[in-house]
C-alpha positions in Angstrom: 0.0 0.0 0.0 1.2 3.4 -0.8 1.2 6.0 1.8 -0.6 9.2 0.8 0.2 12.4 2.6 -2.6 14.8 3.0 -2.3 18.3 1.4 -1.7 21.0 4.0 -4.6 23.2 4.7 -4.7 26.6 6.4 -5.3 25.0 9.8 -2.5 22.5 9.5 0.1 24.9 8.1 2.9 25.9 10.5 2.4 29.3 12.2 5.6 30.8 10.8 4.7 30.1 7.1 2.0 32.1 5.4 0.3 30.6 2.3 0.2 32.9 -0.6 -3.2 33.7 -1.8 -4.1 34.9 -5.2 -5.5 38.4 -5.5 -8.6 38.6 -7.6 -7.8 39.4 -11.2 -8.6 42.9 -12.3 -9.8 43.7 -15.8 -7.4 45.9 -17.7 -8.2 47.7 -20.9 -5.4 47.8 -23.5 -4.9 51.3 -24.9 -3.9 51.9 -28.4 -0.3 53.3 -28.8 -0.3 56.8 -30.0 2.4 57.8 -32.4 4.1 61.0 -31.2 6.3 62.8 -33.6 9.3 64.5 -32.0 9.8 68.1 -33.0 12.5 68.6 -35.6 15.7 69.7 -33.9 17.6 72.5 -35.4 21.3 71.9 -35.6 23.1 73.9 -32.9 26.5 75.4 -33.8 29.4 73.9 -32.0 31.6 76.2 -29.9 35.2 75.6 -29.0 35.7 76.4 -25.4 39.2 76.5 -24.1 39.7 75.8 -20.4 40.6 78.9 -18.4 43.3 77.2 -16.2 45.3 74.1 -16.2 43.6 73.1 -12.9 40.1 73.2 -14.4 41.3 71.3 -17.4 42.6 68.5 -15.1 39.2 68.2 -13.6 37.7 67.3 -16.9 39.4 63.9 -17.5 37.0 62.9 -20.3 37.3 65.2 -23.3 34.3 65.5 -25.6 35.0 65.4 -29.3 35.0 68.8 -30.9 33.4 69.1 -34.4 34.9 71.8 -36.6 32.9 73.0 -39.6 34.9 72.8 -42.7 33.9 75.4 -45.3 33.0 73.9 -48.6 35.3 75.0 -51.4 33.4 76.7 -54.2 34.1 75.3 -57.7 34.5 77.3 -60.9 33.6 75.9 -64.3 35.2 77.2 -67.4 36.0 76.2 -71.0 39.1 76.8 -73.0 40.5 76.3 -76.5 43.7 74.5 -77.2 45.4 72.8 -80.2 44.7 69.1 -80.7 48.3 68.2 -80.3 48.5 69.8 -76.9 45.1 68.3 -75.9 46.5 64.9 -76.8 49.1 65.4 -74.1 46.4 64.8 -71.5 46.1 61.2 -72.7 49.9 60.7 -72.6 50.2 62.2 -69.1 47.2 60.2 -67.8 48.8 57.0 -69.2 52.1 57.8 -67.5 50.5 58.5 -64.2 48.4 55.3 -64.4 51.6 53.3 -64.9 53.1 55.1 -61.8 50.1 54.0 -59.8 48.7 57.6 -59.5 45.7 57.9 -61.8 44.6 61.5 -62.6 41.8 63.4 -64.3 42.3 66.2 -66.8 41.2 68.8 -64.3 43.8 67.5 -61.8 46.5 67.8 -64.5 45.5 71.3 -65.2 45.5 72.2 -61.5 49.0 70.6 -61.1 50.2 72.8 -64.1 48.8 75.9 -62.5 50.5 75.0 -59.2 53.8 74.6 -61.0 53.4 77.9 -62.9 52.5 79.7 -59.6 55.7 78.3 -57.9 58.0 79.7 -60.7 60.0 82.9 -60.3 59.0 85.8 -62.5 61.9 85.2 -65.0 61.1 81.4 -65.3 57.4 82.2 -65.8 58.1 84.7 -68.5 60.5 82.2 -70.2 57.8 79.5 -70.1 55.1 81.7 -71.5 57.3 82.8 -74.4 57.3 79.1 -75.5 53.5 79.0 -75.7 52.1 80.3 -79.0 49.1 82.6 -79.0 46.0 81.0 -80.5 42.7 82.4 -81.7 40.1 81.9 -78.9 36.6 80.8 -79.4 34.7 77.8 -80.6 35.9 76.0 -83.7 33.7 76.2 -86.8 31.2 73.3 -87.2 31.8 71.2 -90.3 
């Protein structure tokens, strides 16, 4: 025969143990979530604040990153006329630079040339410009 132990009742429970009783369930009504749009934040300009003293700088052990605004460089578009033989030199120079592992665009080649002319002395610039023939400007005739 198996021995069956009776379940403890409130009267048979020890005095130091309190049986947990379930609280009556309350009816809750689920509310629909409401989408709230956050107001658009205007970007605030960042300020660079230098510490007044070394002692106050030592107190701030964690430095916050400072964002500096970099002004956008304005570009200028232009057109020019040059002989075909000189224009072909773009292709030659671009091929040479590609073999050297430094590919370049036509505009970069022109900018490099301007930098070299700017770095010349007045006498060297004058000598270089005497080698460049003057050409008729404007658009070529359509054929």
